[in-house]
NUFI-698236 format. One record per residue (C-alpha): y, x, z; residue number from 1. Coordinates in steps of 0.05 Angstrom, whole numbers. Layout:
{y=Y	x=X	z=Z	nr=NUM}
...
This chain:
{y=1359	x=1419	z=1524	nr=1}
{y=1421	x=1375	z=1514	nr=2}
{y=1490	x=1385	z=1550	nr=3}
{y=1519	x=1341	z=1595	nr=4}
{y=1577	x=1305	z=1570	nr=5}
{y=1614	x=1298	z=1633	nr=6}
{y=1608	x=1374	z=1642	nr=7}
{y=1674	x=1412	z=1612	nr=8}
{y=1660	x=1469	z=1569	nr=9}
{y=1702	x=1537	z=1576	nr=10}
{y=1711	x=1587	z=1527	nr=11}
{y=1733	x=1653	z=1555	nr=12}
{y=1758	x=1705	z=1506	nr=13}
{y=1765	x=1779	z=1535	nr=14}
{y=1776	x=1853	z=1501	nr=15}
{y=1720	x=1893	z=1525	nr=16}
{y=1652	x=1891	z=1563	nr=17}
{y=1661	x=1947	z=1610	nr=18}
{y=1674	x=1942	z=1684	nr=19}
{y=1746	x=1966	z=1700	nr=20}
{y=1798	x=1929	z=1736	nr=21}
{y=1809	x=1867	z=1680	nr=22}
{y=1733	x=1867	z=1671	nr=23}
{y=1719	x=1852	z=1740	nr=24}
{y=1770	x=1792	z=1752	nr=25}
{y=1738	x=1762	z=1677	nr=26}
{y=1673	x=1764	z=1716	nr=27}
{y=1697	x=1732	z=1779	nr=28}
{y=1738	x=1680	z=1735	nr=29}
{y=1671	x=1664	z=1702	nr=30}
{y=1636	x=1659	z=1766	nr=31}
{y=1694	x=1620	z=1791	nr=32}
{y=1685	x=1565	z=1730	nr=33}
{y=1606	x=1566	z=1738	nr=34}
{y=1612	x=1555	z=1816	nr=35}
{y=1656	x=1493	z=1789	nr=36}
{y=1604	x=1464	z=1748	nr=37}
{y=1629	x=1484	z=1674	nr=38}
{y=1591	x=1512	z=1621	nr=39}
{y=1626	x=1582	z=1610	nr=40}
{y=1622	x=1613	z=1542	nr=41}
{y=1651	x=1684	z=1541	nr=42}
{y=1670	x=1716	z=1476	nr=43}
{y=1672	x=1790	z=1474	nr=44}
{y=1679	x=1845	z=1417	nr=45}
{y=1628	x=1886	z=1436	nr=46}
{y=1566	x=1899	z=1488	nr=47}
{y=1570	x=1935	z=1548	nr=48}
{y=1555	x=1930	z=1622	nr=49}
{y=1598	x=1864	z=1637	nr=50}
{y=1544	x=1827	z=1586	nr=51}
{y=1493	x=1834	z=1640	nr=52}
{y=1541	x=1815	z=1703	nr=53}
{y=1564	x=1752	z=1664	nr=54}
{y=1492	x=1726	z=1645	nr=55}
{y=1472	x=1740	z=1713	nr=56}
{y=1522	x=1693	z=1746	nr=57}
{y=1509	x=1637	z=1695	nr=58}
{y=1558	x=1649	z=1638	nr=59}
{y=1538	x=1653	z=1560	nr=60}
{y=1550	x=1711	z=1522	nr=61}
{y=1573	x=1719	z=1447	nr=62}
{y=1590	x=1784	z=1411	nr=63}
{y=1641	x=1774	z=1351	nr=64}
{y=1692	x=1811	z=1313	nr=65}
{y=1761	x=1807	z=1347	nr=66}
{y=1828	x=1830	z=1336	nr=67}
{y=1844	x=1879	z=1396	nr=68}
{y=1914	x=1905	z=1404	nr=69}
{y=1908	x=1980	z=1409	nr=70}
{y=1956	x=2029	z=1400	nr=71}
{y=1921	x=2069	z=1343	nr=72}
{y=1922	x=2003	z=1304	nr=73}
{y=2002	x=2000	z=1310	nr=74}
{y=2002	x=2067	z=1266	nr=75}
{y=2004	x=2079	z=1193	nr=76}
{y=1926	x=2105	z=1200	nr=77}
{y=1914	x=2045	z=1232	nr=78}
{y=1950	x=1984	z=1190	nr=79}
{y=1884	x=1977	z=1147	nr=80}
{y=1842	x=1964	z=1210	nr=81}
{y=1894	x=1920	z=1251	nr=82}
{y=1894	x=1874	z=1178	nr=83}
{y=1819	x=1873	z=1168	nr=84}
{y=1812	x=1854	z=1248	nr=85}
{y=1862	x=1801	z=1241	nr=86}
{y=1824	x=1762	z=1186	nr=87}
{y=1757	x=1777	z=1210	nr=88}
{y=1778	x=1755	z=1285	nr=89}
{y=1808	x=1701	z=1268	nr=90}
{y=1749	x=1669	z=1222	nr=91}
{y=1702	x=1689	z=1276	nr=92}
{y=1746	x=1649	z=1331	nr=93}
{y=1752	x=1593	z=1291	nr=94}
{y=1670	x=1590	z=1272	nr=95}
{y=1661	x=1601	z=1348	nr=96}
{y=1708	x=1546	z=1366	nr=97}
{y=1676	x=1500	z=1322	nr=98}
{y=1605	x=1511	z=1349	nr=99}
{y=1619	x=1510	z=1422	nr=100}
{y=1673	x=1454	z=1418	nr=101}
{y=1712	x=1478	z=1488	nr=102}
{y=1753	x=1437	z=1533	nr=103}
{y=1798	x=1490	z=1548	nr=104}
{y=1797	x=1567	z=1521	nr=105}
{y=1824	x=1618	z=1575	nr=106}
{y=1850	x=1682	z=1544	nr=107}
{y=1844	x=1746	z=1585	nr=108}
{y=1894	x=1803	z=1576	nr=109}
{y=1953	x=1796	z=1529	nr=110}
{y=1916	x=1843	z=1477	nr=111}
{y=1871	x=1793	z=1445	nr=112}
{y=1936	x=1754	z=1414	nr=113}
{y=1902	x=1709	z=1368	nr=114}
{y=1862	x=1663	z=1412	nr=115}
{y=1919	x=1622	z=1443	nr=116}
{y=1935	x=1614	z=1370	nr=117}
{y=1872	x=1583	z=1339	nr=118}
{y=1866	x=1547	z=1400	nr=119}
{y=1930	x=1505	z=1392	nr=120}
{y=1912	x=1504	z=1308	nr=121}
{y=1841	x=1476	z=1337	nr=122}
{y=1887	x=1428	z=1388	nr=123}
{y=1854	x=1461	z=1440	nr=124}
{y=1882	x=1468	z=1520	nr=125}
{y=1891	x=1540	z=1531	nr=126}
{y=1905	x=1584	z=1584	nr=127}
{y=1928	x=1660	z=1585	nr=128}
{y=1914	x=1707	z=1644	nr=129}
{y=1965	x=1769	z=1642	nr=130}
{y=1938	x=1831	z=1675	nr=131}
{y=1985	x=1880	z=1640	nr=132}
{y=2055	x=1894	z=1656	nr=133}
{y=2097	x=1954	z=1636	nr=134}
{y=2168	x=1951	z=1666	nr=135}
{y=2184	x=2016	z=1639	nr=136}
{y=2166	x=2002	z=1567	nr=137}
{y=2212	x=1975	z=1508	nr=138}
{y=2229	x=1909	z=1521	nr=139}
{y=2225	x=1891	z=1450	nr=140}
{y=2154	x=1910	z=1448	nr=141}
{y=2138	x=1875	z=1505	nr=142}
{y=2165	x=1806	z=1480	nr=143}
{y=2119	x=1816	z=1420	nr=144}
{y=2060	x=1827	z=1460	nr=145}
{y=2078	x=1774	z=1507	nr=146}
{y=2104	x=1722	z=1453	nr=147}
{y=2040	x=1691	z=1427	nr=148}
{y=2018	x=1665	z=1493	nr=149}
{y=2081	x=1619	z=1493	nr=150}
{y=2037	x=1573	z=1458	nr=151}
{y=1987	x=1578	z=1520	nr=152}
{y=1992	x=1510	z=1562	nr=153}
{y=1991	x=1554	z=1629	nr=154}
{y=2001	x=1630	z=1644	nr=155}
{y=1965	x=1669	z=1709	nr=156}
{y=1996	x=1729	z=1722	nr=157}
{y=1956	x=1775	z=1780	nr=158}
{y=2028	x=1800	z=1818	nr=159}
{y=2100	x=1788	z=1821	nr=160}
{y=2113	x=1846	z=1790	nr=161}
{y=2081	x=1822	z=1728	nr=162}
{y=2124	x=1755	z=1730	nr=163}
{y=2182	x=1790	z=1744	nr=164}
{y=2162	x=1843	z=1683	nr=165}
{y=2152	x=1782	z=1635	nr=166}
{y=2216	x=1757	z=1663	nr=167}
{y=2256	x=1805	z=1630	nr=168}
{y=2229	x=1808	z=1569	nr=169}
{y=2214	x=1734	z=1562	nr=170}
{y=2234	x=1686	z=1605	nr=171}
{y=2208	x=1627	z=1578	nr=172}
{y=2141	x=1650	z=1594	nr=173}
{y=2162	x=1671	z=1664	nr=174}
{y=2177	x=1605	z=1686	nr=175}
{y=2110	x=1576	z=1670	nr=176}
{y=2071	x=1632	z=1709	nr=177}
{y=2034	x=1626	z=1768	nr=178}
{y=2022	x=1686	z=1808	nr=179}
{y=1942	x=1689	z=1827	nr=180}
{y=1926	x=1751	z=1863	nr=181}
{y=1858	x=1788	z=1845	nr=182}
{y=1802	x=1772	z=1878	nr=183}
{y=1763	x=1840	z=1900	nr=184}
{y=1695	x=1841	z=1924	nr=185}
{y=1672	x=1890	z=1972	nr=186}
{y=1599	x=1906	z=2017	nr=187}
{y=1597	x=1864	z=2074	nr=188}
{y=1588	x=1919	z=2123	nr=189}
{y=1622	x=1990	z=2089	nr=190}
{y=1597	x=2050	z=2117	nr=191}
{y=1648	x=2072	z=2178	nr=192}
{y=1694	x=2136	z=2167	nr=193}
{y=1672	x=2200	z=2195	nr=194}
{y=1699	x=2217	z=2270	nr=195}
{y=1727	x=2280	z=2243	nr=196}
{y=1748	x=2311	z=2190	nr=197}
{y=1711	x=2374	z=2193	nr=198}
{y=1706	x=2428	z=2139	nr=199}
{y=1742	x=2410	z=2075	nr=200}
{y=1779	x=2341	z=2068	nr=201}
{y=1741	x=2295	z=2016	nr=202}
{y=1793	x=2263	z=1976	nr=203}
{y=1775	x=2214	z=1923	nr=204}
{y=1806	x=2191	z=1857	nr=205}
{y=1779	x=2129	z=1825	nr=206}
{y=1806	x=2108	z=1755	nr=207}
{y=1813	x=2126	z=1679	nr=208}
{y=1817	x=2203	z=1667	nr=209}
{y=1882	x=2192	z=1639	nr=210}
{y=1955	x=2225	z=1639	nr=211}
{y=1985	x=2158	z=1660	nr=212}
{y=1942	x=2149	z=1714	nr=213}
{y=1955	x=2217	z=1749	nr=214}
{y=1883	x=2252	z=1770	nr=215}
{y=1921	x=2315	z=1756	nr=216}
{y=1965	x=2297	z=1809	nr=217}
{y=1907	x=2300	z=1861	nr=218}
{y=1883	x=2371	z=1835	nr=219}
{y=1962	x=2387	z=1847	nr=220}
{y=1963	x=2365	z=1918	nr=221}
{y=1893	x=2395	z=1934	nr=222}
{y=1910	x=2461	z=1915	nr=223}
{y=1991	x=2459	z=1957	nr=224}
{y=1941	x=2445	z=2015	nr=225}
{y=1896	x=2498	z=2011	nr=226}
{y=1957	x=2544	z=2005	nr=227}
{y=1970	x=2525	z=2068	nr=228}
{y=1899	x=2538	z=2096	nr=229}
{y=1873	x=2468	z=2085	nr=230}
{y=1809	x=2455	z=2048	nr=231}
{y=1797	x=2400	z=2005	nr=232}
{y=1748	x=2376	z=1961	nr=233}
{y=1762	x=2327	z=1908	nr=234}
{y=1722	x=2276	z=1868	nr=235}
{y=1741	x=2246	z=1803	nr=236}
{y=1708	x=2183	z=1786	nr=237}
{y=1722	x=2162	z=1717	nr=238}
{y=1721	x=2180	z=1641	nr=239}
{y=1773	x=2184	z=1583	nr=240}
{y=1785	x=2135	z=1536	nr=241}
{y=1760	x=2157	z=1466	nr=242}
{y=1805	x=2207	z=1436	nr=243}
{y=1831	x=2232	z=1505	nr=244}
{y=1771	x=2286	z=1515	nr=245}
{y=1831	x=2340	z=1517	nr=246}
{y=1858	x=2316	z=1581	nr=247}
{y=1785	x=2323	z=1618	nr=248}
{y=1788	x=2394	z=1596	nr=249}
{y=1857	x=2403	z=1619	nr=250}
{y=1831	x=2376	z=1681	nr=251}
{y=1776	x=2425	z=1688	nr=252}
{y=1818	x=2484	z=1677	nr=253}
{y=1874	x=2464	z=1721	nr=254}
{y=1816	x=2459	z=1779	nr=255}
{y=1792	x=2526	z=1759	nr=256}
{y=1860	x=2560	z=1759	nr=257}
{y=1875	x=2529	z=1826	nr=258}
{y=1806	x=2541	z=1854	nr=259}
{y=1799	x=2474	z=1882	nr=260}
{y=1727	x=2442	z=1881	nr=261}
{y=1730	x=2387	z=1844	nr=262}
{y=1670	x=2340	z=1824	nr=263}
{y=1671	x=2305	z=1753	nr=264}
{y=1627	x=2243	z=1771	nr=265}
{y=1640	x=2204	z=1704	nr=266}
{y=1644	x=2130	z=1710	nr=267}
{y=1611	x=2086	z=1760	nr=268}
{y=1611	x=2014	z=1756	nr=269}
{y=1591	x=2020	z=1831	nr=270}
{y=1641	x=2057	z=1862	nr=271}
{y=1621	x=2042	z=1937	nr=272}
{y=1571	x=2103	z=1950	nr=273}
{y=1633	x=2144	z=1926	nr=274}
{y=1682	x=2113	z=1979	nr=275}
{y=1632	x=2120	z=2031	nr=276}
{y=1621	x=2197	z=2020	nr=277}
{y=1705	x=2200	z=2015	nr=278}
{y=1758	x=2213	z=2068	nr=279}
{y=1816	x=2187	z=2037	nr=280}
{y=1821	x=2152	z=1964	nr=281}
{y=1886	x=2168	z=1930	nr=282}
{y=1913	x=2127	z=1871	nr=283}
{y=1971	x=2172	z=1839	nr=284}
{y=1992	x=2132	z=1779	nr=285}
{y=2057	x=2151	z=1743	nr=286}
{y=2063	x=2096	z=1703	nr=287}
{y=2068	x=2010	z=1720	nr=288}
{y=2012	x=1984	z=1743	nr=289}
{y=2010	x=1902	z=1746	nr=290}
{y=1967	x=1911	z=1805	nr=291}
{y=1915	x=1961	z=1846	nr=292}
{y=1848	x=1931	z=1854	nr=293}
{y=1829	x=2009	z=1873	nr=294}
{y=1875	x=2012	z=1927	nr=295}
{y=1846	x=1943	z=1955	nr=296}
{y=1778	x=1972	z=1945	nr=297}
{y=1794	x=2034	z=1990	nr=298}
{y=1819	x=1989	z=2046	nr=299}
{y=1762	x=1943	z=2045	nr=300}
{y=1716	x=2009	z=2046	nr=301}
{y=1751	x=2031	z=2109	nr=302}
{y=1787	x=2089	z=2082	nr=303}
{y=1862	x=2108	z=2090	nr=304}
{y=1891	x=2097	z=2018	nr=305}
{y=1957	x=2142	z=1988	nr=306}
{y=1980	x=2103	z=1929	nr=307}
{y=2047	x=2105	z=1886	nr=308}
{y=2103	x=2067	z=1918	nr=309}
{y=2112	x=2029	z=1851	nr=310}
{y=2107	x=1972	z=1806	nr=311}
{y=2043	x=1925	z=1828	nr=312}
{y=2011	x=1976	z=1869	nr=313}
{y=2060	x=1959	z=1926	nr=314}
{y=2037	x=1890	z=1929	nr=315}
{y=1969	x=1921	z=1924	nr=316}
{y=1976	x=1970	z=1980	nr=317}
{y=2041	x=1950	z=2020	nr=318}
{y=2034	x=1928	z=2093	nr=319}
{y=1976	x=1962	z=2111	nr=320}
{y=1976	x=2010	z=2173	nr=321}
{y=1923	x=2052	z=2135	nr=322}
{y=1957	x=2049	z=2068	nr=323}
{y=2019	x=2103	z=2050	nr=324}
{y=2066	x=2094	z=1986	nr=325}
{y=2084	x=2156	z=1961	nr=326}
{y=2136	x=2172	z=1907	nr=327}
{y=2104	x=2172	z=1845	nr=328}
{y=2089	x=2231	z=1801	nr=329}
{y=2098	x=2277	z=1872	nr=330}
{y=2041	x=2319	z=1880	nr=331}
{y=2083	x=2346	z=1948	nr=332}
{y=2090	x=2276	z=1966	nr=333}
{y=2017	x=2266	z=1960	nr=334}
{y=1996	x=2333	z=1990	nr=335}
{y=2047	x=2307	z=2051	nr=336}
{y=2008	x=2244	z=2058	nr=337}
{y=1937	x=2274	z=2052	nr=338}
{y=1962	x=2324	z=2114	nr=339}
{y=1994	x=2265	z=2156	nr=340}
{y=1926	x=2222	z=2145	nr=341}
{y=1892	x=2293	z=2168	nr=342}
{y=1934	x=2305	z=2231	nr=343}
{y=1932	x=2235	z=2254	nr=344}
{y=1862	x=2220	z=2237	nr=345}
{y=1833	x=2187	z=2302	nr=346}
{y=1897	x=2136	z=2297	nr=347}
{y=1874	x=2127	z=2224	nr=348}
{y=1794	x=2112	z=2243	nr=349}
{y=1822	x=2065	z=2302	nr=350}
{y=1864	x=2018	z=2249	nr=351}
{y=1813	x=2013	z=2189	nr=352}
{y=1780	x=1956	z=2212	nr=353}
{y=1851	x=1911	z=2216	nr=354}
{y=1866	x=1933	z=2147	nr=355}
{y=1806	x=1913	z=2119	nr=356}
{y=1813	x=1843	z=2155	nr=357}
{y=1872	x=1832	z=2123	nr=358}
{y=1849	x=1853	z=2060	nr=359}
{y=1794	x=1811	z=2060	nr=360}
{y=1847	x=1749	z=2081	nr=361}
{y=1883	x=1766	z=2020	nr=362}
{y=1837	x=1772	z=1963	nr=363}
{y=1770	x=1746	z=1986	nr=364}
{y=1739	x=1731	z=1916	nr=365}
{y=1721	x=1660	z=1937	nr=366}
{y=1790	x=1639	z=1944	nr=367}
{y=1806	x=1677	z=1874	nr=368}
{y=1747	x=1637	z=1839	nr=369}
{y=1773	x=1573	z=1868	nr=370}
{y=1842	x=1578	z=1846	nr=371}
{y=1828	x=1602	z=1779	nr=372}
{y=1780	x=1543	z=1771	nr=373}
{y=1831	x=1497	z=1791	nr=374}
{y=1885	x=1528	z=1746	nr=375}
{y=1836	x=1516	z=1684	nr=376}
{y=1802	x=1457	z=1693	nr=377}
{y=1855	x=1409	z=1729	nr=378}
{y=1902	x=1384	z=1671	nr=379}
{y=1953	x=1356	z=1726	nr=380}
{y=1975	x=1423	z=1751	nr=381}
{y=2041	x=1436	z=1719	nr=382}
{y=2083	x=1460	z=1771	nr=383}
{y=2103	x=1541	z=1776	nr=384}
{y=2149	x=1541	z=1843	nr=385}
{y=2096	x=1572	z=1885	nr=386}
{y=2048	x=1628	z=1893	nr=387}
{y=1964	x=1612	z=1895	nr=388}
{y=1959	x=1653	z=1950	nr=389}
């Protein structure tokens, strides 16, 4: 079939094919561009759940070698693979751009640094979308990670916290950055919370099982509540990165030693059934988060949310009557917040609908898709003075 010469072609590059936060946002970006009439081609380094979802919204998917910066590559043992992936990734990206001839390249995340550079060498406009922000990390390392994206004509970030983090490391990049808050989809009619928290309080965690995400803090908080006579059931939805299997073993041992009922549900792309069964969602990250999609999903699911009072989680969960922000890394603070929600359950249940309505206003996927399409397809947008939401 002959391509419409008036139809813009957008090449999206993304570092994975799972269905976690940045993967879901890549899917929403692709959907918005397809809806705007673009031909959308997505380059991924591997296959996975994201591939089917991308094709379902009308995008083409290409699997090719790609340099994806991981910590393991920045070690002496990882250097040979780093050099291999650099050369293979550059060649694969160059050949794909020769074949696709995109009008613009959309680079998703900062850990695929070759794509803005290849686009510049091919004299093709590029846009970088930054989903990472570690204000507590090394300023020098952050500057190195952000620097390749200076060659993009525009940078999008998912929170003011992300932009402030960039500003600390690389002010020139921050000055041309636009804040586009994540769009978060939800069921049209989520299951209402239980009228009473009878028997055990059902506490849910959704995310990677890693020390920085803090699922162990949820188990510790549940143990403290049980020591005070309140039964708690914990469900952990998520899996470990390869090489972190030890952490899941530690979590299981901790749960057994504390005599806390913990279900290790594994990874699920559809988290809404788990939210429907839960009473409270906890987002206990120890480290900086650029945003907090999971916290917004909890609010959209009509559930009270407890989140760390730090980084982008403040923007994601702040300003809702049914969301509590607590000190990061403190199981005592989580336990106190759980006890407070349990004691004031009637009030919580009466206000969850209002919180959902506000979250829908802030994070409607349709608004996110439209904003992404405007930034990517409209060459005339150059101002960086105002946020997009």
